[in-house]
Structures are given as C-alpha cells and as structure tokens.
KOLGULUM-909502 format. One record per atom (N, C-alpha, C): residue in three letters; residue number from 1; x, y, z. Coordinates in Angstrom, 2 decimals, always signed. Example, Ala and Ser with C-alpha at 12.3 -4.5 7.8 and 13.67 -1.06 7.14 Angstrom:
% residues 2
<ALA,1,<+13.19,-5.69,+7.80>> <ALA,1,<+12.30,-4.50,+7.80>> <ALA,1,<+13.20,-3.30,+7.80>> <SER,2,<+12.85,-2.25,+7.08>> <SER,2,<+13.67,-1.06,+7.14>> <SER,2,<+12.90,+0.03,+7.87>> 
***
This chain:
% residues 144
<MET,1,<-22.72,-46.35,+14.78>> <MET,1,<-21.89,-45.29,+14.24>> <MET,1,<-22.57,-44.61,+13.05>> <LEU,2,<-23.18,-45.43,+12.20>> <LEU,2,<-23.86,-44.89,+11.02>> <LEU,2,<-25.06,-44.04,+11.41>> <SER,3,<-25.79,-44.46,+12.44>> <SER,3,<-26.96,-43.68,+12.88>> <SER,3,<-26.52,-42.34,+13.47>> <LEU,4,<-25.39,-42.31,+14.13>> <LEU,4,<-24.86,-41.06,+14.69>> <LEU,4,<-24.53,-40.08,+13.57>> <LEU,5,<-23.93,-40.56,+12.50>> <LEU,5,<-23.60,-39.71,+11.35>> <LEU,5,<-24.87,-39.19,+10.67>> <ARG,6,<-25.90,-40.03,+10.60>> <ARG,6,<-27.16,-39.60,+9.99>> <ARG,6,<-27.82,-38.50,+10.83>> <ARG,7,<-27.82,-38.67,+12.15>> <ARG,7,<-28.40,-37.63,+13.02>> <ARG,7,<-27.61,-36.33,+12.91>> <LEU,8,<-26.31,-36.44,+12.83>> <LEU,8,<-25.47,-35.24,+12.68>> <LEU,8,<-25.73,-34.56,+11.34>> <ALA,9,<-25.87,-35.34,+10.28>> <ALA,9,<-26.14,-34.79,+8.96>> <ALA,9,<-27.50,-34.10,+8.92>> <LYS,10,<-28.49,-34.63,+9.64>> <LYS,10,<-29.81,-34.00,+9.69>> <LYS,10,<-29.76,-32.66,+10.42>> <ASN,11,<-28.84,-32.49,+11.34>> <ASN,11,<-28.77,-31.26,+12.15>> <ASN,11,<-27.83,-30.20,+11.58>> <ILE,12,<-27.14,-30.48,+10.50>> <ILE,12,<-26.20,-29.50,+9.92>> <ILE,12,<-26.91,-28.20,+9.53>> <PRO,13,<-28.07,-28.22,+8.85>> <PRO,13,<-28.74,-26.94,+8.54>> <PRO,13,<-29.09,-26.14,+9.80>> <THR,14,<-29.50,-26.82,+10.85>> <THR,14,<-29.81,-26.13,+12.10>> <THR,14,<-28.56,-25.51,+12.71>> <LEU,15,<-27.44,-26.20,+12.66>> <LEU,15,<-26.18,-25.66,+13.18>> <LEU,15,<-25.73,-24.44,+12.39>> <ILE,16,<-25.87,-24.51,+11.07>> <ILE,16,<-25.48,-23.36,+10.22>> <ILE,16,<-26.37,-22.17,+10.52>> <LEU,17,<-27.67,-22.37,+10.65>> <LEU,17,<-28.59,-21.29,+10.98>> <LEU,17,<-28.26,-20.69,+12.35>> <ALA,18,<-27.97,-21.53,+13.33>> <ALA,18,<-27.63,-21.03,+14.67>> <ALA,18,<-26.35,-20.21,+14.63>> <PHE,19,<-25.37,-20.66,+13.87>> <PHE,19,<-24.11,-19.91,+13.74>> <PHE,19,<-24.34,-18.55,+13.07>> <ALA,20,<-25.15,-18.52,+12.01>> <ALA,20,<-25.45,-17.26,+11.32>> <ALA,20,<-26.20,-16.30,+12.24>> <LEU,21,<-27.15,-16.80,+12.99>> <LEU,21,<-27.89,-15.95,+13.92>> <LEU,21,<-26.99,-15.42,+15.04>> <SER,22,<-26.07,-16.23,+15.51>> <SER,22,<-25.17,-15.76,+16.57>> <SER,22,<-24.26,-14.66,+16.05>> <ILE,23,<-23.81,-14.76,+14.81>> <ILE,23,<-22.98,-13.69,+14.22>> <ILE,23,<-23.80,-12.41,+14.08>> <ALA,24,<-25.06,-12.53,+13.64>> <ALA,24,<-25.92,-11.36,+13.49>> <ALA,24,<-26.14,-10.67,+14.83>> <VAL,25,<-26.38,-11.44,+15.87>> <VAL,25,<-26.59,-10.87,+17.21>> <VAL,25,<-25.31,-10.19,+17.71>> <TRP,26,<-24.16,-10.81,+17.46>> <TRP,26,<-22.89,-10.22,+17.89>> <TRP,26,<-22.64,-8.89,+17.17>> <ILE,27,<-22.87,-8.84,+15.85>> <ILE,27,<-22.68,-7.59,+15.09>> <ILE,27,<-23.63,-6.52,+15.61>> <SER,28,<-24.86,-6.88,+15.87>> <SER,28,<-25.84,-5.93,+16.38>> <SER,28,<-25.42,-5.38,+17.75>> <ALA,29,<-24.91,-6.23,+18.61>> <ALA,29,<-24.48,-5.79,+19.95>> <ALA,29,<-23.28,-4.86,+19.87>> <VAL,30,<-22.32,-5.18,+19.02>> <VAL,30,<-21.14,-4.33,+18.88>> <VAL,30,<-21.52,-2.97,+18.31>> <THR,31,<-22.39,-2.96,+17.29>> <THR,31,<-22.81,-1.70,+16.68>> <THR,31,<-23.62,-0.85,+17.66>> <ALA,32,<-24.44,-1.47,+18.47>> <ALA,32,<-25.24,-0.72,+19.44>> <ALA,32,<-24.38,-0.12,+20.55>> <SER,33,<-23.35,-0.81,+20.95>> <SER,33,<-22.51,-0.31,+22.05>> <SER,33,<-21.51,+0.74,+21.58>> <ASP,34,<-21.13,+0.72,+20.30>> <ASP,34,<-20.16,+1.68,+19.76>> <ASP,34,<-20.61,+2.07,+18.35>> <PRO,35,<-21.65,+2.93,+18.23>> <PRO,35,<-22.23,+3.21,+16.92>> <PRO,35,<-21.27,+4.00,+16.01>> <ASN,36,<-21.44,+3.80,+14.71>> <ASN,36,<-20.66,+4.56,+13.74>> <ASN,36,<-21.17,+5.99,+13.70>> <VAL,37,<-20.22,+6.93,+13.63>> <VAL,37,<-20.54,+8.35,+13.57>> <VAL,37,<-19.89,+8.91,+12.32>> <GLU,38,<-20.66,+9.71,+11.58>> <GLU,38,<-20.14,+10.37,+10.38>> <GLU,38,<-20.11,+11.87,+10.67>> <ASN,39,<-18.89,+12.45,+10.56>> <ASN,39,<-18.74,+13.84,+10.94>> <ASN,39,<-17.51,+14.44,+10.28>> <THR,40,<-17.41,+15.77,+10.32>> <THR,40,<-16.23,+16.47,+9.84>> <THR,40,<-15.24,+16.55,+11.00>> <TYR,41,<-13.98,+16.24,+10.72>> <TYR,41,<-12.94,+16.28,+11.75>> <TYR,41,<-12.71,+17.71,+12.19>> <SER,42,<-12.72,+17.95,+13.48>> <SER,42,<-12.71,+19.32,+14.01>> <SER,42,<-11.34,+19.99,+14.00>> <HIS,43,<-10.27,+19.21,+14.00>> <HIS,43,<-8.93,+19.79,+14.00>> <HIS,43,<-8.44,+20.02,+12.56>> <PRO,44,<-7.64,+21.07,+12.35>> <PRO,44,<-7.07,+21.24,+11.00>> <PRO,44,<-6.02,+20.16,+10.73>> <VAL,45,<-6.05,+19.62,+9.54>> <VAL,45,<-5.08,+18.61,+9.13>> <VAL,45,<-4.06,+19.33,+8.25>> <ILE,46,<-2.81,+19.38,+8.69>> <ILE,46,<-1.75,+20.08,+7.97>> <ILE,46,<-1.22,+19.19,+6.85>> <ILE,47,<-1.11,+19.75,+5.65>> <ILE,47,<-0.59,+19.01,+4.50>> <ILE,47,<+0.93,+19.14,+4.48>> <THR,48,<+1.61,+18.00,+4.39>> <THR,48,<+3.06,+17.95,+4.32>> <THR,48,<+3.46,+17.66,+2.87>> <TYR,49,<+4.41,+18.46,+2.35>> <TYR,49,<+4.91,+18.25,+0.99>> <TYR,49,<+6.21,+17.47,+1.08>> <LEU,50,<+6.25,+16.28,+0.46>> <LEU,50,<+7.39,+15.38,+0.54>> <LEU,50,<+8.03,+15.15,-0.82>> <GLY,51,<+9.31,+14.82,-0.81>> <GLY,51,<+10.00,+14.37,-2.01>> <GLY,51,<+10.35,+15.46,-3.00>> <GLN,52,<+10.38,+16.70,-2.57>> <GLN,52,<+10.70,+17.79,-3.50>> <GLN,52,<+12.17,+17.74,-3.89>> <ASP,53,<+12.42,+17.82,-5.18>> <ASP,53,<+13.79,+17.85,-5.71>> <ASP,53,<+14.49,+19.10,-5.16>> <PRO,54,<+15.70,+18.96,-4.58>> <PRO,54,<+16.38,+20.13,-4.00>> <PRO,54,<+16.77,+21.19,-5.03>> <THR,55,<+16.75,+20.84,-6.32>> <THR,55,<+17.08,+21.83,-7.35>> <THR,55,<+15.84,+22.59,-7.81>> <LEU,56,<+14.68,+22.29,-7.21>> <LEU,56,<+13.44,+22.97,-7.57>> <LEU,56,<+12.91,+23.77,-6.38>> <LEU,57,<+12.20,+24.83,-6.70>> <LEU,57,<+11.64,+25.72,-5.68>> <LEU,57,<+10.13,+25.72,-5.82>> <LEU,58,<+9.42,+25.54,-4.71>> <LEU,58,<+7.97,+25.56,-4.69>> <LEU,58,<+7.53,+27.02,-4.70>> <ILE,59,<+6.83,+27.42,-5.75>> <ILE,59,<+6.46,+28.83,-5.96>> <ILE,59,<+5.03,+29.07,-5.48>> <GLY,60,<+4.78,+30.27,-4.98>> <GLY,60,<+3.44,+30.65,-4.56>> <GLY,60,<+3.15,+30.16,-3.15>> <ASP,61,<+1.87,+30.13,-2.85>> <ASP,61,<+1.42,+29.72,-1.52>> <ASP,61,<+0.55,+28.47,-1.68>> <PRO,62,<+1.16,+27.28,-1.66>> <PRO,62,<+0.36,+26.07,-1.82>> <PRO,62,<-0.58,+25.86,-0.64>> <VAL,63,<-1.62,+25.11,-0.87>> <VAL,63,<-2.61,+24.80,+0.18>> <VAL,63,<-1.90,+24.09,+1.32>> <ARG,64,<-2.15,+24.53,+2.55>> <ARG,64,<-1.46,+23.97,+3.72>> <ARG,64,<-2.37,+23.16,+4.64>> <GLN,65,<-3.71,+23.31,+4.49>> <GLN,65,<-4.62,+22.60,+5.39>> <GLN,65,<-5.66,+21.82,+4.60>> <LEU,66,<-6.18,+20.81,+5.25>> <LEU,66,<-7.15,+19.91,+4.64>> <LEU,66,<-8.36,+19.79,+5.56>> <THR,67,<-9.55,+19.81,+4.99>> <THR,67,<-10.77,+19.54,+5.73>> <THR,67,<-11.21,+18.13,+5.35>> <ILE,68,<-11.53,+17.32,+6.35>> <ILE,68,<-11.80,+15.92,+6.09>> <ILE,68,<-13.05,+15.47,+6.83>> <ALA,69,<-13.86,+14.63,+6.16>> <ALA,69,<-15.04,+14.02,+6.78>> <ALA,69,<-14.79,+12.53,+6.90>> <LEU,70,<-15.13,+11.97,+8.06>> <LEU,70,<-14.83,+10.57,+8.35>> <LEU,70,<-16.07,+9.85,+8.87>> <ARG,71,<-16.06,+8.53,+8.72>> <ARG,71,<-17.05,+7.66,+9.36>> <ARG,71,<-16.27,+6.65,+10.20>> <ALA,72,<-16.58,+6.62,+11.49>> <ALA,72,<-15.86,+5.72,+12.40>> <ALA,72,<-16.70,+5.49,+13.65>> <PRO,73,<-16.43,+4.41,+14.38>> <PRO,73,<-17.11,+4.20,+15.66>> <PRO,73,<-16.80,+5.34,+16.63>> <GLN,74,<-17.74,+5.58,+17.56>> <GLN,74,<-17.58,+6.68,+18.51>> <GLN,74,<-16.29,+6.57,+19.31>> <SER,75,<-15.87,+5.38,+19.67>> <SER,75,<-14.64,+5.21,+20.44>> <SER,75,<-13.42,+5.66,+19.63>> <ILE,76,<-13.43,+5.42,+18.33>> <ILE,76,<-12.33,+5.88,+17.46>> <ILE,76,<-12.36,+7.40,+17.35>> <TRP,77,<-13.57,+7.99,+17.23>> <TRP,77,<-13.69,+9.46,+17.18>> <TRP,77,<-13.10,+10.09,+18.45>> <ASP,78,<-13.37,+9.49,+19.58>> <ASP,78,<-12.85,+10.04,+20.83>> <ASP,78,<-11.32,+10.04,+20.82>> <ARG,79,<-10.72,+8.98,+20.32>> <ARG,79,<-9.25,+8.90,+20.25>> <ARG,79,<-8.69,+9.88,+19.21>> <LEU,80,<-9.37,+10.03,+18.06>> <LEU,80,<-8.91,+10.97,+17.04>> <LEU,80,<-8.97,+12.41,+17.54>> <ASN,81,<-10.02,+12.75,+18.25>> <ASN,81,<-10.15,+14.11,+18.78>> <ASN,81,<-9.15,+14.39,+19.89>> <ALA,82,<-8.73,+13.36,+20.61>> <ALA,82,<-7.75,+13.53,+21.68>> <ALA,82,<-6.32,+13.66,+21.14>> <ASP,83,<-6.05,+13.06,+19.99>> <ASP,83,<-4.69,+13.05,+19.44>> <ASP,83,<-4.73,+13.39,+17.95>> <SER,84,<-4.51,+14.67,+17.63>> <SER,84,<-4.61,+15.12,+16.24>> <SER,84,<-3.47,+14.61,+15.36>> <SER,85,<-2.43,+14.03,+15.95>> <SER,85,<-1.32,+13.52,+15.14>> <SER,85,<-1.64,+12.18,+14.47>> <LEU,86,<-2.82,+11.62,+14.75>> <LEU,86,<-3.19,+10.33,+14.16>> <LEU,86,<-3.62,+10.44,+12.70>> <ILE,87,<-3.92,+11.67,+12.25>> <ILE,87,<-4.31,+11.88,+10.85>> <ILE,87,<-3.22,+12.70,+10.18>> <LYS,88,<-2.70,+12.18,+9.07>> <LYS,88,<-1.64,+12.86,+8.33>> <LYS,88,<-2.06,+13.02,+6.88>> <ALA,89,<-1.76,+14.18,+6.30>> <ALA,89,<-2.04,+14.44,+4.89>> <ALA,89,<-0.70,+14.77,+4.22>> <GLN,90,<-0.47,+14.13,+3.07>> <GLN,90,<+0.81,+14.30,+2.38>> <GLN,90,<+0.58,+14.49,+0.89>> <VAL,91,<+1.47,+15.28,+0.30>> <VAL,91,<+1.53,+15.44,-1.15>> <VAL,91,<+2.92,+15.01,-1.57>> <ASP,92,<+2.99,+14.04,-2.47>> <ASP,92,<+4.27,+13.49,-2.91>> <ASP,92,<+4.72,+14.21,-4.18>> <LEU,93,<+5.83,+14.94,-4.07>> <LEU,93,<+6.38,+15.68,-5.21>> <LEU,93,<+7.53,+14.93,-5.87>> <SER,94,<+7.77,+13.69,-5.51>> <SER,94,<+8.86,+12.89,-6.06>> <SER,94,<+8.70,+12.74,-7.57>> <GLY,95,<+9.78,+12.95,-8.27>> <GLY,95,<+9.79,+12.74,-9.71>> <GLY,95,<+9.18,+13.85,-10.53>> <LEU,96,<+8.74,+14.93,-9.89>> <LEU,96,<+8.15,+16.04,-10.64>> <LEU,96,<+9.22,+17.02,-11.06>> <GLY,97,<+9.12,+17.51,-12.27>> <GLY,97,<+10.06,+18.50,-12.77>> <GLY,97,<+9.48,+19.89,-12.67>> <ALA,98,<+10.15,+20.85,-13.29>> <ALA,98,<+9.68,+22.23,-13.28>> <ALA,98,<+8.36,+22.33,-14.02>> <GLY,99,<+7.48,+23.23,-13.54>> <GLY,99,<+6.19,+23.44,-14.18>> <GLY,99,<+5.04,+23.32,-13.20>> <ASP,100,<+3.82,+23.39,-13.75>> <ASP,100,<+2.61,+23.26,-12.93>> <ASP,100,<+2.20,+21.79,-12.88>> <HIS,101,<+1.81,+21.34,-11.70>> <HIS,101,<+1.43,+19.94,-11.51>> <HIS,101,<+0.18,+19.86,-10.64>> <HIS,102,<-0.71,+18.94,-11.00>> <HIS,102,<-1.92,+18.66,-10.23>> <HIS,102,<-1.66,+17.35,-9.50>> <VAL,103,<-1.51,+17.41,-8.16>> <VAL,103,<-1.05,+16.26,-7.37>> <VAL,103,<-2.12,+15.89,-6.33>> <PRO,104,<-2.45,+14.58,-6.20>> <PRO,104,<-3.45,+14.18,-5.21>> <PRO,104,<-2.92,+14.28,-3.78>> <VAL,105,<-3.83,+14.56,-2.86>> <VAL,105,<-3.51,+14.59,-1.44>> <VAL,105,<-3.77,+13.19,-0.88>> <GLN,106,<-2.78,+12.61,-0.23>> <GLN,106,<-2.90,+11.28,+0.37>> <GLN,106,<-3.15,+11.45,+1.86>> <VAL,107,<-4.19,+10.80,+2.36>> <VAL,107,<-4.55,+10.90,+3.78>> <VAL,107,<-4.34,+9.55,+4.44>> <ASN,108,<-3.64,+9.56,+5.56>> <ASN,108,<-3.39,+8.35,+6.34>> <ASN,108,<-3.95,+8.55,+7.75>> <VAL,109,<-4.78,+7.62,+8.17>> <VAL,109,<-5.36,+7.66,+9.51>> <VAL,109,<-4.73,+6.53,+10.32>> <GLY,110,<-4.20,+6.86,+11.49>> <GLY,110,<-3.47,+5.90,+12.30>> <GLY,110,<-4.33,+4.92,+13.08>> <LEU,111,<-5.65,+4.98,+12.95>> <LEU,111,<-6.55,+4.06,+13.65>> <LEU,111,<-7.46,+3.38,+12.63>> <HIS,112,<-7.96,+2.20,+13.03>> <HIS,112,<-8.90,+1.48,+12.17>> <HIS,112,<-10.04,+0.99,+13.04>> <PRO,113,<-11.23,+0.85,+12.58>> <PRO,113,<-11.72,+1.10,+11.24>> <PRO,113,<-12.18,+2.55,+11.07>> <VAL,114,<-11.66,+3.22,+10.05>> <VAL,114,<-12.05,+4.59,+9.71>> <VAL,114,<-12.25,+4.63,+8.21>> <GLU,115,<-13.37,+5.22,+7.79>> <GLU,115,<-13.64,+5.40,+6.36>> <GLU,115,<-13.56,+6.89,+6.06>> <ILE,116,<-12.75,+7.25,+5.08>> <ILE,116,<-12.65,+8.64,+4.65>> <ILE,116,<-13.79,+8.90,+3.67>> <ILE,117,<-14.70,+9.78,+4.05>> <ILE,117,<-15.87,+10.07,+3.22>> <ILE,117,<-15.53,+11.14,+2.19>> <SER,118,<-14.88,+12.21,+2.65>> <SER,118,<-14.49,+13.28,+1.72>> <SER,118,<-13.29,+14.02,+2.27>> <ARG,119,<-12.59,+14.66,+1.37>> <ARG,119,<-11.47,+15.52,+1.75>> <ARG,119,<-11.50,+16.74,+0.84>> <LEU,120,<-11.19,+17.88,+1.40>> <LEU,120,<-11.21,+19.12,+0.63>> <LEU,120,<-9.96,+19.90,+0.95>> <PRO,121,<-9.06,+20.08,+0.06>> <PRO,121,<-9.11,+19.67,-1.34>> <PRO,121,<-8.70,+18.21,-1.51>> <ASP,122,<-9.16,+17.62,-2.61>> <ASP,122,<-8.82,+16.24,-2.94>> <ASP,122,<-7.44,+16.18,-3.59>> <SER,123,<-7.08,+17.28,-4.26>> <SER,123,<-5.76,+17.40,-4.89>> <SER,123,<-5.35,+18.87,-4.86>> <VAL,124,<-4.06,+19.11,-5.06>> <VAL,124,<-3.54,+20.48,-5.05>> <VAL,124,<-2.75,+20.74,-6.34>> <THR,125,<-2.71,+22.00,-6.71>> <THR,125,<-1.90,+22.41,-7.85>> <THR,125,<-0.66,+23.10,-7.31>> <VAL,126,<+0.51,+22.62,-7.73>> <VAL,126,<+1.77,+23.20,-7.29>> <VAL,126,<+2.56,+23.67,-8.50>> <LYS,127,<+3.34,+24.71,-8.28>> <LYS,127,<+4.20,+25.23,-9.33>> <LYS,127,<+5.64,+25.09,-8.84>> <LEU,128,<+6.44,+24.37,-9.61>> <LEU,128,<+7.85,+24.18,-9.28>> <LEU,128,<+8.70,+24.87,-10.34>> <GLU,129,<+9.70,+25.59,-9.87>> <GLU,129,<+10.64,+26.26,-10.78>> <GLU,129,<+12.05,+25.87,-10.41>> <THR,130,<+12.91,+25.90,-11.42>> <THR,130,<+14.30,+25.54,-11.22>> <THR,130,<+14.98,+26.60,-10.36>> <LEU,131,<+15.71,+26.14,-9.36>> <LEU,131,<+16.45,+27.03,-8.48>> <LEU,131,<+17.73,+27.44,-9.19>> <LYS,132,<+17.96,+28.73,-9.33>> <LYS,132,<+19.16,+29.22,-10.01>> <LYS,132,<+20.07,+29.89,-9.00>> <THR,133,<+21.35,+29.70,-9.19>> <THR,133,<+22.33,+30.35,-8.32>> <THR,133,<+23.25,+31.18,-9.18>> <GLN,134,<+23.78,+32.21,-8.58>> <GLN,134,<+24.72,+33.08,-9.27>> <GLN,134,<+25.83,+33.46,-8.29>> <ILE,135,<+27.04,+33.46,-8.77>> <ILE,135,<+28.20,+33.80,-7.92>> <ILE,135,<+28.57,+35.26,-8.16>> <PHE,136,<+28.76,+35.99,-7.08>> <PHE,136,<+29.16,+37.39,-7.15>> <PHE,136,<+30.53,+37.53,-6.49>> <ASN,137,<+31.36,+38.37,-7.07>> <ASN,137,<+32.63,+38.72,-6.44>> <ASN,137,<+32.39,+39.85,-5.46>> <ILE,138,<+32.87,+39.68,-4.28>> <ILE,138,<+32.66,+40.67,-3.23>> <ILE,138,<+34.02,+41.12,-2.72>> <GLN,139,<+34.17,+42.43,-2.62>> <GLN,139,<+35.38,+42.98,-2.04>> <GLN,139,<+35.01,+43.68,-0.74>> <LEU,140,<+35.78,+43.42,+0.24>> <LEU,140,<+35.54,+44.01,+1.55>> <LEU,140,<+36.31,+45.33,+1.64>> <VAL,141,<+35.59,+46.40,+1.92>> <VAL,141,<+36.20,+47.71,+2.08>> <VAL,141,<+36.00,+48.12,+3.53>> <VAL,142,<+37.12,+48.31,+4.24>> <VAL,142,<+37.09,+48.67,+5.65>> <VAL,142,<+37.31,+50.17,+5.76>> <LYS,143,<+36.42,+50.88,+6.43>> <LYS,143,<+36.57,+52.33,+6.64>> <LYS,143,<+36.59,+52.57,+8.13>> <GLY,144,<+37.43,+53.52,+8.51>> <GLY,144,<+37.46,+53.96,+9.90>> <GLY,144,<+38.34,+53.23,+10.76>> 
***
C-alpha cells in the first residue's frame, strides 16, 4: 500500500502537466473553430429613456441612437446580426429633477460572451423642465 502511494506521489507533477496541456489544447481548438471577431455592430441601437418623472418634460431632441463596437465569437455575431433586439441601450432618468443632466448610456447584450469595446455616445446630456398646467374657462357658443 505504501509503495502504491509513493508511485502515485511521484506521478502527481506529470498528471498536473497533462491536465494543463489538455486545457490548453481544448482552448486552442475552441478558439480555432469559433474565432473572436471585433467589429462595429451594423444595426442601429435605439436608446430608450426610462424612469422619467411624469411632472417633468424632456426638452430638445435627445440622442436616440447608439453606435457600438463589440468583440465576440463569430457564432455570437451571427446571432446578434440575425436578431437586433438582443442589444438594448437605456438611459435611466430616475431621481433626476429639473435642469441639465449628463447621464451614462447603459448597454445590455442578451448573449454571452460579448465584450463591449466602445459605444458612441458613452453618455448623453438631457434637459428636463417642470411640466406646467393651466386651467382655462371655455364657453361654448353655438351659431346657426
């Protein structure tokens, strides 16, 4: 029994090396069969503005589209190009009051593994103003 343990202990470095080499070969095979591609996404990504206080009004013409560059395996790129709803861009206006605000654009990709390399714009400037209402008295005059 003791000699069996000694032989096993002598072979542990060889087993660790074999395991490390097998992982390296597996990673190489996966990368070769589905290489990573870095490119600009061809579809426009529409920016959604969320959480706006109903008593505030978004003034001007805020940025509505986002250009994004991604790094992902070719199989993921094929799925992203087939279904443009997998990438969403959002600007969270929750908790913002009246005035000018510089807010980051949050991008969510529905597939993994995807690395976001760049986005343009990275953030947007929005102007919020208080919505005012006024009541008018109206009289109906019927003629004819």
